[in-house]
C-alpha angles and dihedrals in degrees: 000000000000119000134207123197132195110193110190111214102169130038126175139149086269104049149332119244128194147161118251120214131187115202089342097309119116108239108168148325122273131208124201138171117276117266108283100166092280094294113172114262096000107059139062111245123260121271113264147089120298138174115249124206132188106232142152118271112205091197093053096035095229144066115280138175107268122200106223134210097016103165111261092353136106134190099018099171133175107235145145124281138117114228138022087269086073100044110075085194094310130119114256125208127231140163092229141354121260144126132279120191089345094307128115107258149165114236133219089020099172091050090053092045090053090049090052092048092048092050092052101033095113097042115123136164124033116350125187131202121202115201118196135172117222094163121082 
């Protein structure tokens, strides 16, 4: 079984930043909302292990990895974007952390998203993602 990991290394009142791994290999950075008690569209999701499925997103017009069974949440999808203004409670991909217009960001998001999709393009069957916080 393939495994994704999101290891959160920075958490603030602005954003949550982590490293994304696929089968143990670091692929990209990810940016999420700050922790807001798991509220839909404005919070990062709780730490834990979740099933991930590759499914079509009507709003993005393409298939994306969707994190399933997040308590009280729907449509948590990994996609491109730069700041929390782009997340809607979803993890965003980036090649490196930085700032855009004074906001915490991930940069070169589409490039990182394409790298993630390339690394997982042949994955089938059950996939798990483990999300852990190492930052205080």
